[in-house]
Each structure stands twice: as C-alpha cells, then as structure tokens.
N, C-alpha and C positions, 0 to 999 in steps of 0.2 A: 632036178624032179621035183625036191622037197622046197628049195626055194619058191619053186613055182605051186608047189599047192598053197605053203602057207601064204606068198602073194594071192593065191588066188582066193583062200580063206579071208584074207583082210579084205578085199577087196570087196568078198561077198559082204562082209560085216561093215563095210563102211557103206558100199552100197542099200543095206539094208539098213543102218541108221539114217541116211540122207530119206529112204524112203518113208520111213517113221516121221522124221520133222518136218517133210513137206506139206503131210495133212494137216500137222499141227499148225505151222504157220496160216495156212489158209482157215484154218478154224481161228484163231486168233482175231484175225482180220475181217472175217464178217460179224465176229465180236463186238469188234471196236465200231464198225460199221452199223450195227442195228443200235449199239449204244449212241453215237451221235444222232442217228434216223431218231431216237424216241426222245432224246435231249431238245433237238429242236422241233418236234412236233408239243412237247410240253410247251416252251417256249413262246410257241406259235399259241396255243392254247391258252397260255396267260396272256398273254399280248391282245388278246382277242378278248378275253373278260374284261380286260382294262379299258379296250375299247370301250366295250359294252355299259363300262359304271360311270363314264366321264358325263359331268353336267352337263344339260341340253343347254345350246346358247341360248343369250337373254333375246327376248322378243321385242326387236325393234318399234311394235306397236302400230297407231293407226297412221297414215300420212298427216302432216301437220295441213290445218284448212288452209284455203287461198284465203287472203283478206279482199276486202269487198271497198265500194267506196260509194258515198253519197252525195249531189252537186244538183246548184241550181239557181234560178236568176227571181230576185225579188225586185219589182215595181212598185208604182203608183197608180193610181185609181187611171191617170194620164196616159199610161203605159210608157214613162219614161223611168229607167231602172232608178233604182234605191241604193243607195252607198250609206251605209254604219247602221244598218238593221240587224237588231239581235238572233242570231240563231242558234238553239240551242238542239240537241241531240240527247235520246234516252233510250234504250234497249229496255224491253219488258223483264228479260232474268236477272235477278239480283249480281250474278255470277261475272257477269259482264263488267269491264272498266268502265268507267267514267271518262267520257269525254267533254273535253274542255269546249265550249260556246265557244261562237264565232261571230263578225261581224265583216258586212256584205261589203266588197273594194267598189271601185268606183264605179264598176261594172254592173252593180248588181249581184255577183256571182259569190255563192260560197261554195265549200268542196272539202267533205271531211273522209280521210283517208285511213287506211292498214287500219278496216273496220273488220268484226268478226262475223258471222252470219247470226241473222235472227230479228224479230220484229221488232220495229221500233217506231220513236213517234217525234217527229219534227216540231217544234214552236219558235214559229218568228213573230218578234215585238221590236215595238218602238212607238214613242210617248206621241200620243196623240191620233194614235190611228189602232184601228181593230188587229188584235194578235189574232193570227192563225196558226191552224196545227194540222198537220197531216201525218198520217199512220202507212205504217207498209212493211214489207217482209223485205228482208236483204238476202240473197244466197250467196254461197259463197261462190268469191272471183268475181260479184257481179258489182259493173259501175251501173247504180241505180241514178235516173236522172228523174228529180222531182218537178223536172219544168219550170213554167213560170209561177209564180206564187205572187198573188196581186196582194198589198196592203191597204184597204181601204180608208179613209180617215175615219176618225172614229166618231159616231152620230152623239146629238145632244143629251141622250139619255142614255149614257155611259156615267157614271159617277166615280169621280178618279181624281183622288188624293194627289198633287203632284207640290213641288216645293218653288220657289221663288226662279231659282234656275232652271227646274223644267218647264216651267210657262213660258220663262223664253224660249227654250230651244221647239215648240210646240209655237209659239209665235214665228218664229223663222223658216221652221216646215211650211206652214201656211202661208208665208210669205215668199217662200221658192215657187208655189204652187200658183200664186196670184201672177209673179214675173214671167209668167208663162204665157197669160192670156193675150189673146190676141184677135181682134174682131177680123173677119175672115182669114187666120190663119196670118195676117200681115201688120195691123194696125196694134200696136198695145193699149192695152187697156187694164193697167197694173192700179188702177186705185177704186177698184169694185172689190167687195169679199161676197160670194155666192155663200160662206158661212155665215148664219146669222148671230151665232155666237163664237164669234172669231176670237182667238186670244189679244187682248190690247198689245199696239207696238211699242217699243222703247224708242229712248231718243235717238238711238243710234239706227233702228231699223226706220224710223221717219226720215231719216236723211237718206239711208240709202235707197228707199221706195223715191224721193226725190229727184234722185240724183240719175238712178238708171231710167227713169224717165224721160229725164233732158238730156240723155247725150242715147241717146236709143236712133240708132242707124234712120228709122222710120219717121222720128220727129225731127228730123233733120233735115229730110226729103221733105216735109209736108211744109215746113219753115222756107225750102227753097221755092216750093211752088207758091207760096202766097207771096213772095216778094218778087219772083216774074211776075206775078198778076198785077201787084202793085206800081213795077216799073211799067207794066204794059201802059196801064190806066193813068201813068204819073201821080199817082198818090204821095204825100210826101214829095211837092217839086221840089222843094229845097234840096233836097239831096241828087237832085239831077239824074239824067241817064247814062248810058254805059256801064262798065264794070264798074267802075268806083260808085255810082249810084245804086247798083244793085247789090254790091256788098254792102252799102249802108244802110240798103234796107232790110237785107237780111241778118245783118248784126242787129238791128233794133227789132225784127219780129225774135230772134232768137234771145235776146235779153228780158224781151215780155217774157217769154215763157219760161226761163228761168229766172227771173224774181220771184214770179206771178206762184209759180210751183213750190221754189225754196222758200219762200216767205210766208204762204198760205198752205203748205204740204208738209213741212218739215220746222221752221223756227218757229213760227206760233204754234202749232201744235203741241211740240213739246215745253213750250213756254204754260200755256194754259192747261196741259196735259189732256189734251183733245185727238181722237181717230179721223185722219182725213179722209178717211174713204168714205165711201158709197156702201150701205147693206143693202143688197138687195133685199128685196120682202117674196114676191115671188106668188105670193096667196091672197086670198081675196078677194072682193068685188074690184071691178075696172075702179069704181070712183074711188073706193079706200087704197089703192095702192098708187092712183094717180094723183091724190092728197098727200099720201106718203113720199110722194117724189119731190111735190114741189116744197114741201115743207122742209125737205134737207138741204133746201138751199139756204136756208138759214137755222136749221138744227142740226146737232151730231152730237152722235155717242160718245161721253165722255172716257177716259180710261177707269174710273170706276163702274162703267157698266151702264150708268144714266144719262137721259138725253137732255142736251143743253144748248143755251145758245152758241151759233156756230161762230164764234170769236176769229177764230183764224181764217175761215174763208172771206169774213165782212171786213175784217181790218188786215187783210194780205192783199184784197184789192184794191182799196185807197192807196196802203204802201207800195204795192205795184205800178199803181196810178203816179204816186207822187213820184217817182222816181224816174220813169219814162219819159218827165218833163224835161231831164237833164240832157238827154241825146237826142231826142226830136228836132227837126227844125225848126226855129223860131215861130215862125207864121203858123206851125200847128201845136203848139206848147198850148196843154191848158191849163186855166186859171182853177183855183179853190171849188169854184163852184162846180166846173165844168170836171174835175177830179171826182166829185161824187156823183155828179150824174153815171159817168162811166163806169162807177163803182156800184150803183142800182145797175145797171144793163147789162153789168157784169152777172147780178145773181138774180137777173131774169135769165142770163142764158145758164145759169148754173141750173136753177131749174128745168129749162128745156133737155139741158144734158140728163137731168136725172130721169125726166121720164122715156125720155131713148132707152137708158139703160133698163128700166121697169119693164119694158114692152118689145124693144126691137132686139138692143144690141146681143142678149143674151143667145138670141137665136142663133147670132153669126157668127159666134165663139165656138170654133170647135173643141171638142176632147176635154171638156170641162169637168171635175171630180164632183162625183155624187155626193151630197151634203143629206144631214139629216132634216127635217121639217122643223122649223122651230121659229118664234117671233124676231126679229132683228132687233 
C-alpha cells in the first residue's frame, strides 16, 4: 500500500510538472511566432520604404523626328532636261545642319535626302541662265516634290562678269540649244542664232557646228533626193546612169556641201575670227529687216562683236567651187571666170536664204527658247 501511495504521489507530482511545463512551451512557441511575424513585418516595411526611395527611371525623351527629302527636275526653255545645273539648299533655322550643293544628273534630277523638317529655300543656277529660287516647308517624313524647274536663258539686261572659261561654257550651252533647231521639227537649222548677243564661238565650236550639220541624217537624205533628181534629168551626163551614176552624183553633192560648210563655216571663220552664224533681227520695219538680211550675205559679226566684211563666206564659196572641178565630169568643169560667176550666184542665194530666215523660218521652227530683246 505504501508503495502504491508513494507511487501515486510520485505520479501526481510528475503529472503536475508535466501540466505546468505544457503551458510554458505553448507560451514560448507563441512568443517566437510573434517575434518572427514582427521581424517579417518590419522587414517588409523597410523594403517598401526602400522601394519608394529608388530614383525614377530616366525619361527617354520625345521620339526622333522622321527625316524627309526634297527632289525635282531642272529643264531649259525648250523643255529638254538640264544636266549639271547647281542646286543649293538652305534651311531658315541656324541650328539646322548645312547641306552640300548638288549638280543635276543626266536626267536633270536632283534629290536631297535625310533632311530635318522646317522652312527651306532652293536656289538653282548655271552660267548664262537666270537663277531660280523656290521656298517651302518640309514636314517630318515628307518627300517634297519641287516638280519641274525651268531655267530661262539670261536676258541681255543681266550684267555678269565672267572669265574666259565661263564664256566658253556659255557659248557651248547656247550652241547646244542651236543644235536642236529644226525647221518643221526635222530639217536642221543650226547656223542661225535667235539670241542677238550670243557669245562668240571658239574654233573648236565652229568645227563642231560644221561637222554636226554635214553628218546630220536629214542632210544626207536631202543630198540623196538632189542626186536622184539630177539622175532623172541626166544632169552631169558624164556620170552615166544606174547605181554607179547615182553614187557619183550623190558623192559630188555631198562633197559640195561638206567643202562649202567646212571651209566657209569653220576653217576660214577660225582664221579670220568671224562668226559664221546669221543673227536673227526680228524687230524694226519690214524694209529695215530685209536690208539687214541682204547685207548679211556679205557682212558678218566678228568674234570681237563688230560687223565686218564676210571674207569667210565669200572666199569659202570660191574655194569650194574651185575644189569641185576636181571631181565633176570634164564637160561640166568650170574655168576661173565661171567659178567667180558661181560664187556671185552663191552670194545671191545666201541673201535669199537670209530673207527666208528673217521672215519665214522662225515661224516654222518649234520650241525655240525665249531670248531677251536686243540689237544683233
């Protein structure tokens, strides 16, 4: 029994210790959980405050503007495209970058790319032509079309100081326009200047003009028609008939034109420094224009701009007539007297041609440039 009581008491004490230890353990566990929760909450608040104090992301700024372009075509008065014209581009704002000038290509086209938006000014220029300017506003990403820009030939009222090299360039540009002159759009009419104050030609340009006239396909076609008419009429019977006779007549007529043009239009004008062209008057009374045209069969402009005896045409006709005795049939060769007679006839024919140029031919020649008025 004592054992039982002591055992019972022991068990009761043991149970009592266990009963007291259980609440303590639970209290400690709760305290630990509360401390962990508090630490977690403190860390979360600190992290939130740190996030709130981070510097803001940098502003990327406005988007880069889209680049634009400006393009166009430059032509001359007669509608042909103009290669080599200088095109300058300026923007109105000082901060805009400078743009290098351009030269128009073989199609007369210019094109400025990668340009900022803003107000701009285009300036198109070339020696011997009137400078043109165009202003506008280029918007972001726009492909601005300046369309067709016409460069008129400079009028005689323009005062321009040019070097010898520039004068050669101006003469070449004017010559290029003259080589487009065709009566009824077909027959070459290169030896007429409708600019009363055209720049004198160099020797090289005089030979160029003579050669272009001589080898023009229409010149050959007209030579062929004349040879056919002579064969049909049996002119120069010594040449005979058939293909051989036609070939001789064609060759003789072609040689006549070649020698007359080259000697009277290039060789002697270079030697005497004379201009082989007829300068269209176009103003004044009919009588004054007619007298001017007739006089131009024996006088011409010198390269110095002064009127003088037309030695080139007079001696050129004599020389060509003398050379023709080398290839015409013996029965048709002319002596010295007849050669001079033919030269006089050629001078009269030149006067008739000048009258036709003054009163008729211009009306039959399309797309002529507009020149300023002035005394030739």
